[in-house]
C-alpha positions as CSV (number, residue, x, y, z in Angstrom):
1,X,-41.8,-31.1,8.2
2,X,-44.0,-32.2,5.3
3,X,-46.4,-35.2,5.0
4,X,-47.6,-37.6,2.2
5,X,-50.2,-40.4,2.0
6,X,-50.6,-43.7,0.3
7,X,-53.5,-44.2,-2.1
8,X,-54.6,-47.4,-0.4
9,X,-57.8,-47.2,1.5
10,X,-59.0,-50.0,3.8
11,X,-62.6,-50.6,5.0
12,X,-62.8,-51.7,8.5
13,X,-65.9,-53.1,10.1
14,X,-66.3,-52.2,14.0
15,X,-67.8,-54.5,16.6
16,X,-71.0,-52.3,16.7
17,X,-71.6,-53.2,12.9
18,X,-70.4,-49.9,11.8
19,X,-67.7,-49.3,9.1
20,X,-64.7,-46.8,8.9
21,X,-62.1,-46.2,6.2
22,X,-58.5,-46.2,6.9
23,X,-55.5,-45.0,5.1
24,X,-51.6,-45.0,6.0
25,X,-50.3,-41.3,6.5
26,X,-46.5,-41.0,6.5
27,X,-45.2,-37.9,8.5
28,X,-41.5,-37.2,7.7
29,X,-39.7,-34.9,10.5
30,X,-36.8,-33.1,8.9
31,X,-34.2,-30.8,11.0
32,X,-35.0,-27.2,10.2
33,X,-31.4,-26.7,8.9
34,X,-31.6,-29.7,6.7
35,X,-34.7,-28.7,4.9
36,X,-32.7,-26.1,2.8
37,X,-29.4,-26.2,0.9
38,X,-27.0,-23.4,-0.1
39,X,-24.0,-23.3,-2.4
40,X,-22.5,-21.3,-5.2
41,X,-20.4,-21.3,-8.4
42,X,-16.7,-20.9,-8.4
43,X,-15.8,-17.2,-8.0
44,X,-13.3,-15.3,-10.0
45,X,-11.6,-12.5,-8.1
46,X,-12.1,-10.1,-10.9
47,X,-15.8,-10.8,-11.0
48,X,-18.3,-8.2,-9.8
49,X,-20.8,-10.7,-8.4
50,X,-21.1,-14.1,-7.0
51,X,-23.7,-16.6,-8.1
52,X,-25.2,-18.2,-4.8
53,X,-28.0,-20.7,-5.2
54,X,-30.4,-21.5,-2.4
55,X,-32.7,-24.6,-2.9
56,X,-35.5,-26.6,-1.2
57,X,-34.1,-30.1,-0.3
58,X,-37.7,-31.7,0.4
59,X,-41.0,-32.3,-1.3
60,X,-42.8,-29.5,0.5
61,X,-43.8,-25.9,-0.5
62,X,-43.0,-22.8,1.7
63,X,-45.0,-19.6,1.3
64,X,-42.7,-17.2,2.8
65,X,-39.0,-17.9,3.4
66,X,-36.7,-15.1,4.6
67,X,-33.0,-15.7,4.2
68,X,-30.2,-13.4,5.1
69,X,-26.8,-14.5,3.2
70,X,-23.4,-14.0,4.6
71,X,-19.8,-14.6,3.7
72,X,-16.4,-13.3,3.7
73,X,-16.5,-11.8,0.3
74,X,-19.7,-10.0,0.2
75,X,-21.9,-7.9,2.3
76,X,-25.0,-9.5,4.0
77,X,-28.1,-9.6,1.7
78,X,-31.6,-10.4,2.8
79,X,-34.1,-12.1,0.3
80,X,-37.8,-13.5,0.6
81,X,-38.7,-16.5,-1.2
82,X,-41.6,-18.6,-2.3
83,X,-40.2,-22.0,-2.6
84,X,-41.9,-25.1,-4.4
85,X,-40.8,-28.7,-3.8
86,X,-37.0,-29.2,-4.9
87,X,-37.1,-25.6,-6.3
88,X,-33.5,-23.8,-6.7
89,X,-33.2,-20.1,-6.5
90,X,-30.0,-18.5,-8.0
91,X,-28.8,-15.1,-6.7
92,X,-26.2,-12.9,-8.1
93,X,-24.9,-11.0,-5.1
94,X,-22.3,-8.0,-5.5
95,X,-18.8,-8.9,-4.4
96,X,-17.1,-6.6,-1.9
97,X,-13.7,-6.0,-3.6
98,X,-12.0,-4.8,-0.7
99,X,-13.0,-7.9,1.3
100,X,-12.0,-10.3,-1.5
101,X,-8.7,-8.7,-2.2
102,X,-7.4,-9.7,1.2
103,X,-8.4,-13.4,0.9
104,X,-6.3,-16.3,-0.4
105,X,-7.6,-18.6,-3.0
106,X,-9.6,-21.7,-1.8
107,X,-12.9,-22.8,-0.2
108,X,-14.9,-20.5,1.8
109,X,-18.0,-20.8,3.9
110,X,-21.3,-19.1,2.8
111,X,-24.2,-19.2,5.1
112,X,-28.0,-18.3,5.0
113,X,-29.9,-17.4,8.3
114,X,-33.5,-18.7,7.6
115,X,-36.6,-17.3,9.2
116,X,-39.6,-19.3,8.7
117,X,-42.9,-19.4,10.8
118,X,-41.2,-17.6,13.6
119,X,-38.3,-20.1,13.7
120,X,-34.6,-19.2,12.9
121,X,-31.7,-21.4,12.0
122,X,-28.6,-21.3,9.9
123,X,-27.8,-23.2,6.7
124,X,-23.9,-23.4,5.6
125,X,-22.4,-24.3,2.4
126,X,-19.1,-23.8,0.6
127,X,-18.0,-21.7,-2.4
128,X,-14.6,-21.8,-4.1
129,X,-12.5,-18.6,-5.0
130,X,-10.2,-19.5,-8.0
131,X,-6.6,-18.8,-8.1
132,X,-5.2,-15.5,-9.5
133,X,-1.7,-14.0,-9.6
134,X,-0.2,-10.6,-10.3
135,X,1.9,-7.9,-8.8
136,X,1.5,-4.3,-9.7
137,X,4.3,-1.7,-9.6
138,X,4.2,2.1,-8.9
139,X,6.9,4.6,-8.8
140,X,6.7,8.3,-7.7
141,X,9.5,11.0,-7.6
142,X,9.3,14.5,-5.9
143,X,11.6,17.2,-4.9
144,X,14.9,18.7,-6.4
145,X,17.3,19.6,-3.6
146,X,15.8,17.0,-1.3
147,X,15.0,14.3,-3.9
148,X,12.4,11.5,-2.9
149,X,11.9,8.3,-4.9
150,X,9.1,5.9,-3.7
151,X,8.8,2.5,-5.3
152,X,5.9,0.1,-4.4
153,X,4.8,-3.2,-5.4
154,X,1.3,-4.5,-4.5
155,X,0.0,-8.1,-4.6
156,X,-3.1,-7.9,-6.7
157,X,-3.8,-11.8,-6.8
158,X,-5.0,-14.1,-4.0
159,X,-1.9,-16.4,-3.7
160,X,1.3,-15.6,-1.8
161,X,3.7,-13.7,-4.4
162,X,7.4,-12.6,-4.3
163,X,8.1,-9.0,-4.7
164,X,11.6,-7.7,-5.8
165,X,12.7,-4.0,-6.0
166,X,15.9,-2.9,-7.4
167,X,17.2,0.7,-7.0
168,X,20.5,2.1,-8.6
169,X,22.5,5.0,-6.9
170,X,25.9,6.6,-7.9
171,X,28.9,6.3,-5.6
172,X,28.3,10.1,-4.7
173,X,24.5,10.2,-4.2
174,X,24.5,7.0,-2.1
175,X,26.5,9.0,0.4
176,X,23.6,11.4,0.9
177,X,20.7,8.8,0.6
178,X,18.8,7.0,3.3
179,X,16.2,4.3,2.9
180,X,12.9,3.5,4.8
181,X,13.6,0.0,4.7
182,X,17.2,-1.6,4.9
183,X,18.0,-3.5,1.6
184,X,18.4,-7.2,1.6
185,X,21.4,-7.1,-0.6
186,X,23.9,-4.4,-1.8
187,X,26.1,-4.9,-5.0
188,X,28.7,-2.3,-6.4
189,X,29.1,-2.1,-10.2
190,X,31.8,0.5,-11.2
191,X,30.6,3.9,-10.3
192,X,27.2,2.7,-9.3
193,X,25.7,0.7,-6.4
194,X,22.7,-1.6,-6.9
195,X,20.3,-2.0,-3.8
196,X,17.8,-5.0,-3.8
197,X,14.7,-5.7,-1.7
198,X,12.7,-8.9,-1.7
199,X,9.6,-9.9,0.4
200,X,6.6,-12.5,-0.1
201,X,3.5,-10.6,-0.1
202,X,0.2,-11.9,1.0
203,X,-2.9,-10.8,-1.1
204,X,-3.3,-7.0,-1.0
205,X,-0.1,-6.6,1.0
206,X,2.2,-3.9,-0.3
207,X,6.2,-3.4,-0.3
208,X,7.1,0.2,-0.2
209,X,10.7,1.6,-0.5
210,X,11.4,5.2,0.1
211,X,14.8,6.7,-0.8
212,X,15.5,10.2,0.3
213,X,18.6,12.0,-1.1
214,X,19.5,15.3,0.6
215,X,21.7,17.4,-1.5
216,X,21.8,20.4,0.9
217,X,25.3,19.6,2.4
218,X,26.9,19.0,-1.0
219,X,25.3,21.9,-2.5
220,X,26.5,24.3,0.3
221,X,30.1,22.6,-0.1
222,X,30.0,23.2,-3.9
223,X,29.1,26.8,-3.3
224,X,31.9,27.2,-0.9
225,X,34.3,25.7,-3.3
226,X,33.1,28.0,-6.1
227,X,33.6,31.2,-3.9
228,X,37.1,30.2,-2.8
229,X,37.9,29.4,-6.5
230,X,36.7,33.0,-7.5
231,X,38.8,34.5,-4.6
232,X,41.9,32.7,-5.6
233,X,41.1,33.7,-9.2
234,X,41.0,37.2,-8.3
235,X,44.2,37.0,-6.3
236,X,46.3,35.4,-8.8
237,X,44.8,37.4,-11.7
238,X,46.0,40.6,-10.1
239,X,49.6,42.0,-11.3
240,X,50.2,44.3,-8.4
241,X,49.3,43.7,-4.7
242,X,49.5,46.4,-2.2
243,X,49.1,45.9,1.5
244,X,49.2,48.5,4.3
245,X,49.3,48.3,8.0
246,X,49.1,50.9,10.8
247,X,50.4,50.5,14.3
248,X,50.9,52.6,17.3
249,X,54.3,54.2,18.1
250,X,55.8,55.3,21.5
251,X,57.1,58.9,21.4
252,X,59.4,60.6,24.0
253,X,57.0,63.4,24.4
254,X,54.1,60.8,24.6
255,X,52.3,62.4,21.5
256,X,49.7,60.3,19.6
257,X,51.8,58.8,16.7
258,X,51.2,56.0,14.2
259,X,53.6,54.0,12.0
260,X,52.3,53.2,8.6
261,X,53.8,50.4,6.5
262,X,53.1,49.8,2.9
263,X,54.1,46.7,1.2
264,X,54.2,46.6,-2.6
265,X,54.5,43.4,-4.6
266,X,54.5,42.8,-8.3
267,X,53.8,39.4,-9.8
268,X,55.4,40.2,-13.1
269,X,57.7,42.8,-14.4
270,X,56.3,46.3,-14.0
271,X,57.7,49.9,-14.3
272,X,56.6,53.6,-13.8
273,X,54.6,52.8,-10.8
274,X,53.4,55.7,-8.8
275,X,51.9,55.3,-5.2
276,X,49.9,58.2,-3.5
277,X,49.2,58.2,0.1
278,X,46.4,60.5,1.6
279,X,47.0,61.5,5.1
280,X,44.4,63.5,7.4
281,X,45.1,67.1,7.8
282,X,46.1,66.9,11.4
283,X,48.7,64.4,10.7
284,X,52.4,65.3,9.7
285,X,54.6,62.9,7.7
């Protein structure tokens, strides 16, 4: 509260003949929370600090006012003031970038918890965060046989924004590719396939698409084809092919005997061919 007086002084004569002087005193009672005000300038999301002002509404002086300021976009800050009548204090409070990045543009409450002469109350005001738009893009690639491509878009503004991601794959690579999120649309253009993703992002929200192409199976298949090709090439590039086969033969005397068959095949005209067969010393032809 505070009090003021009028300058008019009256002389009043009492019944006993004495005189007294009277003046009119006006005492104004003000609710504790209405004795102070709080507000702030519009805040740009890219700013490093918020300009918050705290002021004395009434014609009164305060020797020691302790105020703790709170809001959604900065950490609590405590200040001590000496306030003159109608005086306004301007504070630059550091903005918490992590907190403000998640807020939509618009009007937000800012409050001050006041402590004065053992009493505590809360004063509230409003501060407006201005509009900002913008989407950042990041792409990362890793691996060779198991190829991973990660595309990400982040809403850096404070208004909802549409994020679009497009990825192109060949008709071969698409057979061995998996996605972390199913595409919204797929279009085929000749030997390529286009995949599309779209999502509305809130402030600080991210759309991430991870595509993994596993080339292990096609690589093994290619190696097998190459080996088979080499064997076929060796076979068809040989002009003379000899095959030998041995099998058991029954004899009347039940002696151990083998029948050896040799098959010779020429793929082109050949002459003067000599074939030598070596037999163990215990064997008879």
